[in-house]
DRENKOL-759678 format. One record per atom (N, C-alpha, C): residue number from 1; residue in three letters; x, y, z. Coordinates in Angstrom, 3 decimals. Atoms other than C-alpha are relative to their C-alpha. Layout:
{pt NUM; ALA; {X; Y; Z}}
...
***
This chain:
{pt 1; MET; {-0.408; -1.387; -0.139}}
{pt 1; MET; {33.196; 108.109; 87.848}}
{pt 1; MET; {-0.268; 0.743; -1.308}}
{pt 2; VAL; {0.371; -0.806; 1.155}}
{pt 2; VAL; {31.976; 110.814; 85.510}}
{pt 2; VAL; {1.208; 0.800; -0.476}}
{pt 3; ASN; {-1.044; -0.840; 0.554}}
{pt 3; ASN; {34.391; 112.546; 83.187}}
{pt 3; ASN; {-0.480; 1.451; 0.094}}
{pt 4; PHE; {0.482; -1.345; -0.288}}
{pt 4; PHE; {34.001; 116.089; 84.486}}
{pt 4; PHE; {0.187; 0.959; -1.165}}
{pt 5; GLU; {-0.215; -0.884; 1.144}}
{pt 5; GLU; {35.456; 117.757; 81.407}}
{pt 5; GLU; {-1.145; -0.117; -1.006}}
{pt 6; LYS; {1.119; 0.210; 0.919}}
{pt 6; LYS; {32.740; 116.211; 79.235}}
{pt 6; LYS; {-1.282; 0.605; 0.565}}
{pt 7; LEU; {1.182; -0.563; -0.642}}
{pt 7; LEU; {30.086; 117.246; 81.741}}
{pt 7; LEU; {0.002; 1.523; -0.081}}
{pt 8; TYR; {-0.109; -1.460; 0.083}}
{pt 8; TYR; {31.335; 120.855; 81.878}}
{pt 8; TYR; {-0.239; 0.479; -1.427}}
{pt 9; TYR; {0.165; -0.370; 1.403}}
{pt 9; TYR; {31.486; 120.983; 78.084}}
{pt 9; TYR; {-1.465; -0.118; -0.419}}
{pt 10; LYS; {1.413; 0.206; 0.331}}
{pt 10; LYS; {27.946; 119.604; 77.784}}
{pt 10; LYS; {-0.857; 1.138; 0.566}}
{pt 11; ILE; {0.751; -1.082; -0.616}}
{pt 11; ILE; {26.609; 122.224; 80.183}}
{pt 11; ILE; {0.300; 1.325; -0.702}}
{pt 12; ALA; {-0.368; -1.214; 0.738}}
{pt 12; ALA; {28.533; 124.965; 78.348}}
{pt 12; ALA; {-0.788; 0.088; -1.305}}
{pt 13; LEU; {0.775; 0.003; 1.237}}
{pt 13; LEU; {26.836; 123.927; 75.114}}
{pt 13; LEU; {-1.482; 0.276; 0.264}}
{pt 14; GLN; {1.387; -0.283; -0.363}}
{pt 14; GLN; {23.453; 124.027; 76.874}}
{pt 14; GLN; {-0.216; 1.490; 0.221}}
{pt 15; VAL; {0.101; -1.436; -0.246}}
{pt 15; VAL; {24.105; 127.609; 77.988}}
{pt 15; VAL; {0.019; 0.755; -1.329}}
{pt 16; ILE; {-0.080; -0.658; 1.312}}
{pt 16; ILE; {25.108; 128.640; 74.451}}
{pt 16; ILE; {-1.289; -0.206; -0.786}}
{pt 17; LYS; {1.250; 0.301; 0.704}}
{pt 17; LYS; {22.035; 126.915; 73.019}}
{pt 17; LYS; {-1.154; 0.798; 0.590}}
{pt 18; ARG; {1.073; -0.741; -0.664}}
{pt 18; ARG; {19.765; 128.577; 75.578}}
{pt 18; ARG; {0.004; 1.469; -0.410}}
{pt 19; CYS; {-0.129; -1.407; 0.408}}
{pt 19; CYS; {21.080; 132.004; 74.550}}
{pt 19; CYS; {0.018; 0.131; -1.518}}
{pt 20; HIS; {-0.035; 0.032; 1.463}}
{pt 20; HIS; {20.910; 131.009; 70.865}}
{pt 20; HIS; {1.348; 0.463; -0.533}}
{pt 21; GLY; {-1.344; -0.388; 0.417}}
{pt 21; GLY; {24.658; 131.636; 70.671}}
{pt 21; GLY; {0.260; 1.486; 0.052}}
{pt 22; ALA; {-0.113; -1.459; -0.028}}
{pt 22; ALA; {24.077; 135.344; 71.250}}
{pt 22; ALA; {0.684; 0.453; 1.287}}
{pt 23; ILE; {-0.795; -0.413; -1.152}}
{pt 23; ILE; {26.854; 135.984; 73.741}}
{pt 23; ILE; {1.166; 0.822; -0.529}}
{pt 24; LYS; {-1.099; -0.859; 0.438}}
{pt 24; LYS; {29.212; 138.911; 73.197}}
{pt 24; LYS; {1.171; -0.168; 0.962}}
{pt 25; ILE; {-1.193; 0.120; -0.825}}
{pt 25; ILE; {32.758; 138.348; 74.428}}
{pt 25; ILE; {1.117; 0.838; -0.616}}
{pt 26; THR; {-1.170; -0.705; 0.505}}
{pt 26; THR; {36.047; 140.197; 74.128}}
{pt 26; THR; {0.980; -1.015; -0.562}}
{pt 27; LYS; {-1.017; 0.898; 0.541}}
{pt 27; LYS; {39.069; 138.763; 72.353}}
{pt 27; LYS; {0.784; -0.685; 1.107}}
{pt 28; HIS; {-0.719; 0.572; -1.133}}
{pt 28; HIS; {40.562; 138.090; 75.781}}
{pt 28; HIS; {-0.862; -0.968; 0.795}}
{pt 29; GLY; {0.847; 0.998; -0.627}}
{pt 29; GLY; {37.584; 135.937; 76.788}}
{pt 29; GLY; {-0.857; 0.488; 1.144}}
{pt 30; LYS; {0.894; -0.517; -1.039}}
{pt 30; LYS; {35.559; 138.227; 79.029}}
{pt 30; LYS; {-1.405; 0.097; -0.582}}
{pt 31; ILE; {1.383; -0.047; 0.471}}
{pt 31; ILE; {31.792; 137.810; 78.692}}
{pt 31; ILE; {-0.549; 1.393; 0.278}}
{pt 32; LEU; {0.534; -1.347; -0.141}}
{pt 32; LEU; {30.229; 141.216; 78.050}}
{pt 32; LEU; {-1.512; 0.011; 0.175}}
{pt 33; GLU; {1.458; -0.029; -0.027}}
{pt 33; GLU; {26.562; 140.685; 77.280}}
{pt 33; GLU; {-0.567; -1.317; -0.513}}
{pt 34; VAL; {0.719; 1.193; 0.450}}
{pt 34; VAL; {24.050; 137.907; 76.713}}
{pt 34; VAL; {-1.371; 0.452; -0.469}}
{pt 35; TYR; {1.344; -0.307; 0.492}}
{pt 35; TYR; {20.864; 138.055; 74.685}}
{pt 35; TYR; {-1.014; -0.827; 0.762}}
{pt 36; ASP; {1.072; 0.677; -0.723}}
{pt 36; ASP; {17.762; 137.220; 76.699}}
{pt 36; ASP; {-1.173; -0.195; -0.947}}
{pt 37; PRO; {1.077; 0.220; 0.974}}
{pt 37; PRO; {15.276; 135.574; 74.305}}
{pt 37; PRO; {-1.397; 0.245; 0.569}}
{pt 38; LYS; {1.314; -0.238; -0.601}}
{pt 38; LYS; {12.419; 135.979; 76.785}}
{pt 38; LYS; {-0.372; 1.483; -0.024}}
{pt 39; ARG; {0.257; -1.441; -0.060}}
{pt 39; ARG; {12.768; 139.759; 77.084}}
{pt 39; ARG; {0.404; 0.731; -1.277}}
{pt 40; HIS; {-0.485; -0.575; 1.255}}
{pt 40; HIS; {14.346; 140.379; 73.670}}
{pt 40; HIS; {0.898; 1.211; 0.229}}
{pt 41; ILE; {-0.962; -1.063; -0.282}}
{pt 41; ILE; {17.108; 142.525; 75.148}}
{pt 41; ILE; {1.374; -0.610; 0.258}}
{pt 42; TRP; {-1.355; 0.380; -0.389}}
{pt 42; TRP; {20.859; 142.359; 75.622}}
{pt 42; TRP; {0.184; 0.417; 1.444}}
{pt 43; SER; {-0.182; -0.285; -1.416}}
{pt 43; SER; {21.769; 142.176; 79.309}}
{pt 43; SER; {1.430; -0.287; 0.416}}
{pt 44; LYS; {-1.375; 0.178; -0.450}}
{pt 44; LYS; {25.127; 142.579; 81.012}}
{pt 44; LYS; {0.113; -0.977; 1.162}}
{pt 45; GLY; {-0.098; 0.846; -1.179}}
{pt 45; GLY; {24.371; 140.713; 84.228}}
{pt 45; GLY; {-0.622; -1.371; -0.144}}
{pt 46; LEU; {0.764; 1.227; 0.180}}
{pt 46; LEU; {22.410; 137.861; 82.774}}
{pt 46; LEU; {0.868; -1.232; -0.236}}
{pt 47; ALA; {-0.869; 1.140; 0.316}}
{pt 47; ALA; {25.342; 135.671; 81.699}}
{pt 47; ALA; {0.261; -0.856; 1.235}}
{pt 48; GLY; {-0.276; 0.735; -1.227}}
{pt 48; GLY; {26.234; 134.707; 85.250}}
{pt 48; GLY; {-1.215; -0.730; 0.530}}
{pt 49; LEU; {1.221; 0.633; -0.486}}
{pt 49; LEU; {22.631; 133.965; 86.140}}
{pt 49; LEU; {-0.367; -1.233; -0.821}}
{pt 50; ILE; {0.312; 1.138; 0.856}}
{pt 50; ILE; {22.115; 131.686; 83.155}}
{pt 50; ILE; {0.969; -1.146; 0.266}}
{pt 51; ILE; {-0.998; 1.031; -0.296}}
{pt 51; ILE; {25.373; 129.832; 83.843}}
{pt 51; ILE; {-0.308; -0.650; 1.346}}
{pt 52; LYS; {0.306; 0.510; -1.334}}
{pt 52; LYS; {24.437; 129.484; 87.507}}
{pt 52; LYS; {-1.220; -0.916; -0.026}}
{pt 53; GLU; {1.229; 0.792; 0.061}}
{pt 53; GLU; {20.956; 128.187; 86.706}}
{pt 53; GLU; {0.226; -1.344; -0.692}}
{pt 54; GLU; {-0.266; 1.253; 0.715}}
{pt 54; GLU; {22.169; 125.599; 84.183}}
{pt 54; GLU; {0.887; -0.931; 0.833}}
{pt 55; CYS; {-0.871; 0.817; -0.850}}
{pt 55; CYS; {24.873; 124.413; 86.597}}
{pt 55; CYS; {-0.777; -0.607; 1.161}}
{pt 56; LYS; {0.813; 0.537; -1.094}}
{pt 56; LYS; {22.376; 124.028; 89.431}}
{pt 56; LYS; {-0.929; -1.099; -0.500}}
{pt 57; ASN; {0.852; 1.040; 0.581}}
{pt 57; ASN; {20.086; 122.046; 87.120}}
{pt 57; ASN; {0.772; -1.295; -0.192}}
{pt 58; ALA; {-0.854; 1.189; 0.184}}
{pt 58; ALA; {23.029; 119.666; 86.540}}
{pt 58; ALA; {0.614; -0.468; 1.323}}
{pt 59; ASN; {-0.470; 0.359; -1.342}}
{pt 59; ASN; {23.677; 119.422; 90.309}}
{pt 59; ASN; {1.500; 0.212; 0.192}}
{pt 60; LEU; {-1.405; -0.344; -0.206}}
{pt 60; LEU; {27.110; 121.051; 90.124}}
{pt 60; LEU; {0.131; 0.902; 1.225}}
{pt 61; ARG; {-0.256; -0.860; -1.145}}
{pt 61; ARG; {28.677; 122.818; 93.065}}
{pt 61; ARG; {0.452; 1.370; -0.486}}
{pt 62; GLU; {-0.326; -1.369; 0.392}}
{pt 62; GLU; {29.380; 126.558; 93.074}}
{pt 62; GLU; {1.424; 0.149; -0.493}}
{pt 63; TRP; {-1.393; -0.130; 0.428}}
{pt 63; TRP; {33.120; 126.088; 92.704}}
{pt 63; TRP; {0.226; -0.570; -1.392}}
{pt 64; GLU; {-0.118; 0.560; 1.341}}
{pt 64; GLU; {32.483; 124.221; 89.427}}
{pt 64; GLU; {-0.536; 0.938; -1.088}}
{pt 65; PHE; {0.572; -0.934; 0.963}}
{pt 65; PHE; {30.684; 127.155; 87.778}}
{pt 65; PHE; {1.079; 0.643; -0.865}}
{pt 66; ALA; {-1.086; -0.643; 0.737}}
{pt 66; ALA; {34.004; 128.735; 86.761}}
{pt 66; ALA; {0.519; -0.907; -1.111}}
{pt 67; SER; {-0.450; 0.941; 1.032}}
{pt 67; SER; {34.978; 125.596; 84.849}}
{pt 67; SER; {-0.944; 0.018; -1.195}}
{pt 68; VAL; {0.992; -0.050; 1.072}}
{pt 68; VAL; {31.752; 125.726; 82.851}}
{pt 68; VAL; {0.167; 1.307; -0.780}}
{pt 69; ARG; {-0.195; -1.304; 0.638}}
{pt 69; ARG; {32.319; 129.429; 82.146}}
{pt 69; ARG; {1.217; -0.028; -0.933}}
{pt 70; THR; {-1.206; 0.125; 0.819}}
{pt 70; THR; {35.803; 128.604; 80.822}}
{pt 70; THR; {-0.304; -0.749; -1.295}}
{pt 71; TYR; {0.359; 0.756; 1.202}}
{pt 71; TYR; {34.364; 126.035; 78.413}}
{pt 71; TYR; {-0.892; 0.818; -0.931}}
{pt 72; ILE; {0.842; -0.875; 0.826}}
{pt 72; ILE; {31.754; 128.555; 77.206}}
{pt 72; ILE; {0.882; 0.961; -0.796}}
{pt 73; ILE; {-0.893; -0.963; 0.654}}
{pt 73; ILE; {34.480; 131.087; 76.434}}
{pt 73; ILE; {0.841; -0.690; -1.068}}
{pt 74; LYS; {-0.805; 0.734; 0.989}}
{pt 74; LYS; {36.668; 128.488; 74.693}}
{pt 74; LYS; {-0.819; -0.336; -1.229}}
{pt 75; GLU; {0.854; 0.374; 1.122}}
{pt 75; GLU; {33.756; 127.323; 72.535}}
{pt 75; GLU; {-0.334; 1.213; -0.860}}
{pt 76; LEU; {0.344; -1.199; 0.759}}
{pt 76; LEU; {32.744; 130.857; 71.530}}
{pt 76; LEU; {1.208; 0.563; -0.747}}
{pt 77; LEU; {-1.206; -0.485; 0.667}}
{pt 77; LEU; {36.327; 131.862; 70.744}}
{pt 77; LEU; {0.371; -0.897; -1.173}}
{pt 78; SER; {-0.321; 0.910; 1.105}}
{pt 78; SER; {36.811; 128.749; 68.609}}
{pt 78; SER; {-0.964; 0.208; -1.165}}
{pt 79; LYS; {0.964; -0.263; 1.062}}
{pt 79; LYS; {33.632; 129.556; 66.667}}
{pt 79; LYS; {0.316; 1.317; -0.711}}
{pt 80; SER; {-0.292; -1.297; 0.611}}
{pt 80; SER; {34.719; 133.161; 66.089}}
{pt 80; SER; {1.238; -0.049; -0.875}}
{pt 81; ASP; {-1.203; 0.151; 0.814}}
{pt 81; ASP; {38.081; 132.041; 64.690}}
{pt 81; ASP; {-0.310; -0.664; -1.341}}
{pt 82; SER; {0.344; 0.757; 1.219}}
{pt 82; SER; {36.405; 129.792; 62.112}}
{pt 82; SER; {-0.633; 0.875; -1.050}}
***
């Protein structure tokens, strides 16, 4: 049995790495914008698409996407506090 928390965390780190860490969030943990390195623009709707794509690549189900999103927010908030 796979430890799902580790899997979600690993995928969250992949999403952050893919965006080069350029994800704007609020202090309350809402994702505002993501930098798209292919188009060199900040996009508001792209965060969900990137998370969805990385989760599908890892064969996760749709109801698991929210868990990955939570780990992304936790990781970014912990980096901003440091």
